[in-house]
PASEBA-1860 file (N, C-alpha, C; in nm, 3 decimals):
! residues 143
1> MRPILFSY> -2.336/0.158/-0.016/-2.241/0.087/0.065/-2.259/-0.063/0.038 ~ -2.146/-0.129/0.010/-2.150/-0.273/-0.020/-2.023/-0.338/0.033 ~ -2.015/-0.362/0.164/-1.893/-0.419/0.221/-1.862/-0.559/0.170 ~ -1.966/-0.640/0.143/-1.947/-0.773/0.086/-1.983/-0.764/-0.061 ~ -1.884/-0.779/-0.146/-1.907/-0.767/-0.290/-1.975/-0.891/-0.346 ~ -1.934/-1.008/-0.294/-1.989/-1.134/-0.345/-1.981/-1.238/-0.235 ~ -2.085/-1.319/-0.224/-2.081/-1.431/-0.131/-2.157/-1.549/-0.189 ~ -2.103/-1.664/-0.162/-2.166/-1.789/-0.204/-2.143/-1.889/-0.092
9> GSFVIPSW> -2.246/-1.911/-0.012/-2.231/-1.997/0.105/-2.135/-1.932/0.204 ~ -2.030/-2.006/0.242/-1.931/-1.952/0.334/-1.818/-1.878/0.262 ~ -1.819/-1.879/0.129/-1.718/-1.808/0.050/-1.760/-1.662/0.036 ~ -1.678/-1.573/0.087/-1.712/-1.430/0.089/-1.597/-1.350/0.029 ~ -1.630/-1.254/-0.057/-1.529/-1.161/-0.111/-1.566/-1.021/-0.062 ~ -1.492/-0.971/0.038/-1.517/-0.834/0.084/-1.467/-0.733/-0.021 ~ -1.543/-0.630/-0.043/-1.508/-0.532/-0.147/-1.376/-0.463/-0.117 ~ -1.352/-0.427/0.010/-1.227/-0.357/0.041/-1.107/-0.443/0.011
17> HLFYSLAA> -1.110/-0.570/0.049/-0.996/-0.659/0.026/-0.971/-0.682/-0.123 ~ -1.078/-0.695/-0.199/-1.063/-0.713/-0.344/-0.996/-0.591/-0.406 ~ -1.044/-0.473/-0.374/-0.988/-0.352/-0.434/-0.847/-0.322/-0.382 ~ -0.818/-0.359/-0.258/-0.683/-0.345/-0.205/-0.586/-0.433/-0.285 ~ -0.627/-0.555/-0.313/-0.544/-0.647/-0.392/-0.530/-0.599/-0.536 ~ -0.640/-0.555/-0.596/-0.633/-0.502/-0.732/-0.543/-0.380/-0.741 ~ -0.551/-0.294/-0.641/-0.467/-0.174/-0.638/-0.320/-0.210/-0.631 ~ -0.286/-0.308/-0.550/-0.147/-0.350/-0.536/-0.094/-0.407/-0.667
25> MFAYFFLL> -0.174/-0.492/-0.732/-0.131/-0.549/-0.860/-0.119/-0.442/-0.968 ~ -0.218/-0.352/-0.973/-0.214/-0.246/-1.073/-0.091/-0.158/-1.054 ~ -0.063/-0.120/-0.931/0.051/-0.033/-0.904/0.181/-0.099/-0.947 ~ 0.195/-0.228/-0.922/0.318/-0.298/-0.961/0.334/-0.301/-1.113 ~ 0.230/-0.341/-1.184/0.241/-0.350/-1.329/0.253/-0.213/-1.393 ~ 0.189/-0.112/-1.336/0.202/0.024/-1.386/0.344/0.076/-1.365 ~ 0.403/0.043/-1.251/0.542/0.081/-1.223/0.636/0.019/-1.326 ~ 0.617/-0.109/-1.354/0.702/-0.175/-1.455/0.680/-0.117/-1.594
33> LMRQRFYT> 0.556/-0.085/-1.628/0.526/-0.026/-1.758/0.592/0.111/-1.773 ~ 0.583/0.192/-1.668/0.644/0.325/-1.673/0.796/0.314/-1.683 ~ 0.857/0.219/-1.614/1.001/0.197/-1.624/1.040/0.157/-1.765 ~ 0.964/0.068/-1.823/0.993/0.019/-1.958/0.977/0.130/-2.062 ~ 0.881/0.216/-2.041/0.852/0.319/-2.141/0.942/0.442/-2.130 ~ 0.972/0.484/-2.009/1.043/0.611/-1.991/1.184/0.599/-1.934 ~ 1.211/0.498/-1.855/1.340/0.488/-1.788/1.397/0.347/-1.804 ~ 1.434/0.311/-1.922/1.486/0.177/-1.948/1.621/0.153/-1.881
41> NLPTKDIA> 1.688/0.260/-1.839/1.817/0.244/-1.771/1.803/0.193/-1.627 ~ 1.681/0.196/-1.571/1.659/0.146/-1.435/1.645/-0.006/-1.441 ~ 1.722/-0.079/-1.362/1.713/-0.226/-1.364/1.576/-0.275/-1.312 ~ 1.517/-0.368/-1.384/1.386/-0.422/-1.346/1.391/-0.486/-1.208 ~ 1.500/-0.556/-1.176/1.509/-0.622/-1.045/1.511/-0.520/-0.932 ~ 1.572/-0.405/-0.953/1.572/-0.301/-0.850/1.432/-0.240/-0.833 ~ 1.361/-0.222/-0.944/1.227/-0.167/-0.936/1.133/-0.265/-0.867 ~ 1.148/-0.394/-0.899/1.065/-0.497/-0.834/1.096/-0.504/-0.684
49> ALYLIVYG> 1.223/-0.497/-0.648/1.262/-0.499/-0.506/1.211/-0.375/-0.435 ~ 1.220/-0.261/-0.500/1.168/-0.136/-0.443/1.019/-0.150/-0.415 ~ 0.946/-0.204/-0.512/0.802/-0.221/-0.493/0.771/-0.309/-0.372 ~ 0.836/-0.424/-0.363/0.808/-0.517/-0.254/0.839/-0.455/-0.117 ~ 0.951/-0.387/-0.108/0.991/-0.326/0.019/0.897/-0.212/0.056 ~ 0.867/-0.126/-0.040/0.779/-0.013/-0.013/0.637/-0.061/0.019 ~ 0.591/-0.162/-0.051/0.457/-0.217/-0.024/0.450/-0.273/0.117 ~ 0.547/-0.353/0.154/0.548/-0.412/0.288/0.554/-0.307/0.398
57> FGYFGARS> 0.648/-0.214/0.385/0.660/-0.111/0.488/0.542/-0.015/0.486 ~ 0.485/0.008/0.368/0.366/0.092/0.359/0.249/0.031/0.435 ~ 0.233/-0.101/0.419/0.126/-0.170/0.491/0.146/-0.159/0.642 ~ 0.267/-0.190/0.689/0.292/-0.185/0.832/0.290/-0.042/0.886 ~ 0.330/0.054/0.804/0.319/0.194/0.846/0.174/0.236/0.862 ~ 0.090/0.196/0.766/-0.052/0.231/0.772/-0.119/0.165/0.892 ~ -0.086/0.041/0.916/-0.146/-0.031/1.029/-0.094/0.024/1.162 ~ 0.037/0.053/1.169/0.098/0.106/1.292/0.038/0.240/1.331
65> FSILFESA> 0.026/0.331/1.234/-0.029/0.462/1.265/-0.174/0.451/1.310 ~ -0.247/0.358/1.250/-0.386/0.340/1.291/-0.394/0.291/1.435 ~ -0.309/0.197/1.471/-0.309/0.146/1.609/-0.267/0.254/1.707 ~ -0.161/0.326/1.674/-0.106/0.424/1.768/-0.190/0.550/1.783 ~ -0.252/0.596/1.673/-0.317/0.726/1.678/-0.469/0.723/1.667 ~ -0.525/0.611/1.623/-0.671/0.609/1.607/-0.741/0.510/1.697 ~ -0.671/0.407/1.743/-0.738/0.308/1.826/-0.654/0.280/1.951 ~ -0.631/0.384/2.026/-0.547/0.372/2.146/-0.598/0.270/2.247
73> PSFYRDSF> -0.729/0.257/2.270/-0.772/0.157/2.369/-0.728/0.015/2.333 ~ -0.734/-0.023/2.208/-0.692/-0.159/2.172/-0.540/-0.174/2.183 ~ -0.467/-0.064/2.168/-0.322/-0.069/2.184/-0.286/-0.105/2.327 ~ -0.360/-0.051/2.422/-0.331/-0.080/2.562/-0.388/-0.216/2.605 ~ -0.495/-0.261/2.538/-0.555/-0.389/2.572/-0.464/-0.504/2.532 ~ -0.413/-0.503/2.411/-0.322/-0.606/2.362/-0.188/-0.541/2.330 ~ -0.089/-0.621/2.312/0.040/-0.562/2.278/0.037/-0.514/2.134 ~ 0.122/-0.419/2.105/0.129/-0.361/1.970/0.156/-0.468/1.865
81> WQEIFKLG> 0.245/-0.561/1.892/0.284/-0.661/1.793/0.175/-0.764/1.769 ~ 0.088/-0.783/1.867/-0.028/-0.870/1.842/-0.130/-0.798/1.756 ~ -0.149/-0.671/1.780/-0.247/-0.592/1.706/-0.207/-0.570/1.560 ~ -0.079/-0.552/1.534/-0.036/-0.514/1.399/-0.062/-0.626/1.298 ~ -0.063/-0.750/1.343/-0.085/-0.860/1.250/-0.231/-0.901/1.239 ~ -0.320/-0.831/1.309/-0.463/-0.856/1.296/-0.519/-0.770/1.183 ~ -0.625/-0.818/1.121/-0.693/-0.734/1.023/-0.758/-0.619/1.099 ~ -0.745/-0.502/1.044/-0.803/-0.387/1.110/-0.784/-0.262/1.028
89> SMTLYGGM> -0.815/-0.150/1.087/-0.808/-0.023/1.016/-0.664/0.013/0.981 ~ -0.653/0.096/0.878/-0.523/0.144/0.831/-0.537/0.292/0.800 ~ -0.428/0.367/0.811/-0.432/0.509/0.779/-0.347/0.536/0.654 ~ -0.398/0.620/0.569/-0.328/0.655/0.446/-0.196/0.725/0.477 ~ -0.198/0.820/0.567/-0.077/0.898/0.594/0.034/0.813/0.657 ~ -0.002/0.716/0.740/0.099/0.628/0.798/0.168/0.545/0.692 ~ 0.090/0.494/0.598/0.147/0.417/0.488/0.234/0.500/0.398 ~ 0.190/0.622/0.369/0.268/0.710/0.281/0.400/0.751/0.346
97> IAAILVGC> 0.395/0.784/0.473/0.519/0.824/0.543/0.619/0.710/0.542 ~ 0.573/0.591/0.578/0.663/0.475/0.582/0.716/0.442/0.442 ~ 0.629/0.443/0.342/0.669/0.408/0.206/0.772/0.508/0.151 ~ 0.749/0.635/0.173/0.842/0.736/0.122/0.978/0.727/0.192 ~ 0.977/0.712/0.323/1.105/0.701/0.396/1.184/0.578/0.352 ~ 1.118/0.464/0.346/1.187/0.341/0.306/1.229/0.349/0.160 ~ 1.146/0.409/0.076/1.181/0.426/-0.065/1.305/0.512/-0.082 ~ 1.314/0.619/-0.007/1.433/0.706/-0.014/1.559/0.631/0.030
105> VFVKIRKL> 1.548/0.555/0.136/1.663/0.479/0.185/1.706/0.375/0.081 ~ 1.609/0.304/0.023/1.639/0.202/-0.078/1.708/0.264/-0.199 ~ 1.657/0.376/-0.247/1.715/0.442/-0.364/1.857/0.488/-0.334 ~ 1.881/0.539/-0.214/2.015/0.583/-0.177/2.112/0.465/-0.166 ~ 2.068/0.356/-0.104/2.154/0.239/-0.089/2.190/0.179/-0.225 ~ 2.092/0.168/-0.314/2.115/0.109/-0.446/2.177/0.208/-0.546 ~ 2.191/0.333/-0.503/2.249/0.439/-0.587/2.173/0.455/-0.719 ~ 2.041/0.456/-0.708/1.955/0.477/-0.824/1.929/0.626/-0.841
113> PFLSVFDI> 1.899/0.670/-0.963/1.867/0.812/-0.983/1.734/0.848/-0.915 ~ 1.743/0.929/-0.812/1.630/0.961/-0.725/1.509/1.013/-0.803 ~ 1.529/1.115/-0.884/1.416/1.177/-0.955/1.352/1.082/-1.056 ~ 1.431/1.002/-1.121/1.375/0.906/-1.218/1.289/0.802/-1.148 ~ 1.340/0.749/-1.038/1.264/0.647/-0.965/1.135/0.706/-0.909 ~ 1.144/0.820/-0.844/1.025/0.876/-0.784/0.929/0.934/-0.886 ~ 0.977/0.965/-1.004/0.890/1.010/-1.112/0.789/0.901/-1.147 ~ 0.834/0.777/-1.155/0.742/0.669/-1.187/0.675/0.610/-1.063
121> AILAGMSG> 0.743/0.612/-0.950/0.687/0.553/-0.828/0.567/0.632/-0.775 ~ 0.574/0.763/-0.783/0.463/0.845/-0.735/0.339/0.821/-0.820 ~ 0.356/0.812/-0.952/0.241/0.786/-1.039/0.179/0.650/-1.010 ~ 0.262/0.548/-0.995/0.211/0.414/-0.966/0.144/0.410/-0.829 ~ 0.205/0.472/-0.731/0.148/0.472/-0.596/0.015/0.544/-0.588 ~ 0.007/0.661/-0.647/-0.119/0.737/-0.643/-0.230/0.666/-0.722 ~ -0.195/0.600/-0.830/-0.294/0.523/-0.906/-0.346/0.407/-0.822 ~ -0.255/0.340/-0.753/-0.297/0.230/-0.664/-0.384/0.279/-0.551
129> IAIGRIGC> -0.352/0.394/-0.493/-0.433/0.449/-0.385/-0.573/0.484/-0.436 ~ -0.582/0.537/-0.557/-0.713/0.570/-0.614/-0.801/0.446/-0.628 ~ -0.742/0.336/-0.674/-0.818/0.212/-0.688/-0.856/0.158/-0.551 ~ -0.765/0.163/-0.456/-0.795/0.117/-0.321/-0.905/0.197/-0.255 ~ -0.913/0.325/-0.285/-1.017/0.410/-0.227/-1.156/0.372/-0.273 ~ -1.168/0.310/-0.390/-1.298/0.260/-0.435/-1.347/0.154/-0.336 ~ -1.255/0.068/-0.292/-1.290/-0.032/-0.191/-1.330/0.033/-0.059 ~ -1.262/0.140/-0.021/-1.298/0.211/0.102/-1.439/0.268/0.090
137> FLNGDDF> -1.471/0.324/-0.026/-1.605/0.379/-0.048/-1.710/0.269/-0.040 ~ -1.685/0.156/-0.105/-1.781/0.046/-0.102/-1.798/-0.010/0.039 ~ -1.694/-0.007/0.118/-1.698/-0.056/0.255/-1.770/0.040/0.349 ~ -1.788/0.163/0.305/-1.855/0.263/0.389/-1.759/0.345/0.473 ~ -1.627/0.331/0.447/-1.529/0.407/0.523/-1.521/0.552/0.477 ~ -1.525/0.573/0.348/-1.513/0.707/0.290/-1.638/0.734/0.205 ~ -1.701/0.846/0.231/-1.819/0.880/0.151/-1.834/1.030/0.148
END
């Protein structure tokens, strides 16, 4: 277990935050690579917009589910909207539910080919989750 990956004086790099950031960057670039290699007919701007929207809603879905279902006492202590913007625990299933729902809506609104988009999005998302889980392991959350 190594929750703090590196520290120098007051400068601290927590392992979970580093791997969460690396996972997000990897997933985005992997998504673009898969689009370029297999589905060149998908517009890059739509794929980039899909990523940003799914990432944002995935984060808030993960944080929301954690507040509502895992830390009920803090939900009643402070308001939900104050809690959601604090650093805290997140749930994988909450993020996945929110990301998939928002992704489906985005694909339908933009009239993109559903199977083509989700063919590359699922691979990028699962790869990002795998990298993020390394941070969870180092933090002592998953072992």
